[in-house]
C-alpha positions in Angstrom: -39.6 -98.2 211.3 -38.1 -97.3 208.0 -37.5 -99.7 205.1 -33.8 -100.3 204.5 -32.5 -99.2 201.1 -31.4 -102.1 198.9 -28.0 -101.8 197.1 -29.7 -102.9 193.9 -32.8 -101.8 192.0 -36.0 -103.7 192.8 -37.2 -103.4 189.2 -35.4 -102.7 186.0 -35.0 -99.2 185.0 -34.8 -100.1 181.4 -37.9 -99.4 179.3 -40.1 -102.3 178.6 -39.9 -103.8 175.2 -42.9 -103.3 172.9 -43.9 -107.0 173.3 -44.1 -106.6 177.0 -46.6 -103.8 176.7 -49.6 -105.2 174.9 -52.2 -102.5 174.1 -49.7 -99.7 174.1 -49.2 -97.8 170.9 -45.5 -97.7 170.4 -45.0 -97.5 166.7 -45.1 -94.5 164.4 -46.0 -94.0 160.8 -44.8 -90.8 159.0 -45.9 -89.4 155.7 -45.4 -86.2 153.7 -48.3 -83.9 152.6 -48.5 -80.7 150.7 -49.8 -77.7 152.7 -53.1 -78.0 150.9 -53.4 -81.7 151.7 -52.5 -81.1 155.3 -55.2 -78.4 155.6 -57.8 -80.8 154.0 -56.9 -83.6 156.4 -56.9 -81.3 159.4 -60.3 -79.9 158.5 -61.8 -83.4 158.0 -60.4 -84.5 161.4 -61.8 -81.4 163.1 -65.2 -81.8 161.5 -65.2 -85.4 162.8 -64.5 -84.0 166.3 -61.2 -85.8 166.6 -57.6 -84.9 166.9 -55.5 -85.3 163.7 -53.7 -88.4 165.2 -57.0 -90.0 166.2 -58.6 -89.4 162.9 -55.6 -90.7 160.9 -55.3 -93.8 163.1 -59.0 -94.6 162.8 -59.1 -94.0 159.1 -56.0 -96.1 158.4 -57.2 -99.0 160.6 -60.6 -98.9 159.1 -59.2 -99.1 155.6 -56.8 -101.9 156.5 -59.5 -104.0 158.2 -62.0 -103.6 155.4 -59.8 -104.5 152.5 -58.5 -108.1 152.0 -54.8 -108.5 152.2 -54.6 -110.6 149.0 -56.9 -112.1 146.3 -57.1 -115.4 148.2 -58.7 -113.6 151.1 -61.2 -111.9 148.8 -62.1 -115.2 147.2 -62.5 -116.9 150.6 -64.8 -114.0 151.6 -67.0 -114.5 148.6 -67.2 -118.3 149.2 -68.0 -117.7 152.8 -70.7 -115.2 151.9 -72.2 -117.6 149.4 -72.3 -120.4 151.9 -73.8 -118.2 154.6 -76.4 -116.9 152.2 -77.4 -120.4 150.9 -77.6 -122.0 154.3 -79.7 -119.1 155.7 -82.0 -119.0 152.6 -82.7 -122.8 152.9 -83.3 -122.5 156.6 -85.6 -119.4 156.2 -87.5 -121.1 153.4 -88.0 -124.3 155.4 -89.1 -122.3 158.5 -91.5 -120.3 156.4 -93.0 -123.4 154.8 -93.4 -125.1 158.2 -95.3 -122.1 159.5 -97.4 -121.9 156.3 -96.0 -118.6 155.2 -93.8 -117.4 152.4 -90.2 -116.1 152.4 -90.5 -112.4 151.9 -88.2 -110.5 149.5 -87.1 -108.3 152.4 -85.8 -111.4 154.2 -83.7 -112.3 151.2 -82.2 -108.9 151.0 -81.5 -108.9 154.8 -79.7 -112.2 154.5 -77.6 -110.9 151.6 -76.7 -107.7 153.5 -75.7 -109.7 156.6 -73.4 -111.9 154.5 -71.8 -108.8 152.8 -71.3 -107.1 156.2 -69.5 -110.1 157.7 -67.6 -111.7 154.8 -64.3 -110.0 155.0 -64.0 -110.3 158.8 -65.0 -114.0 158.7 -62.6 -114.7 155.8 -59.7 -113.0 157.6 -60.4 -115.1 160.8 -60.7 -118.4 158.8 -57.4 -117.6 157.0 -55.6 -116.6 160.2 -56.8 -119.7 162.0 -55.7 -121.9 159.1 -52.2 -120.3 158.9 -51.8 -120.6 162.7 -52.6 -124.3 162.5 -50.3 -124.8 159.6 -47.4 -123.1 161.5 -48.2 -125.2 164.6 -48.1 -128.4 162.5 -44.7 -127.4 161.0 -43.2 -126.8 164.4 -44.3 -130.3 165.5 -42.6 -132.0 162.5 
């Protein structure tokens, strides 16, 4: 038994809008390079074992994610790192004393390095959460 053909399409033939395709890369960034710059970028991508597009995307996203968008974010990152460091130092010192040992200098350096590694990511999240809450509160008013 064959399926009857419908006189209208069963799904839209129009392409999906970007918002309807999460996870798909649909945007393009273009730039101009001198022949020497292009050769340098291509050689670097090749030495990393990536295509030029992959290397450029990864490099751009890495830079964008590592750098705070504005001075407020940088300040928030430093405050977060200070809070994280102090709380962890107090906790580690109390733990060491309760065990009858001392807090080693390597432990202090490790805590500092952990704070530095996470501070920009944490500040970005705190700021994004705050702004989302502020927007939601404005909508309710």
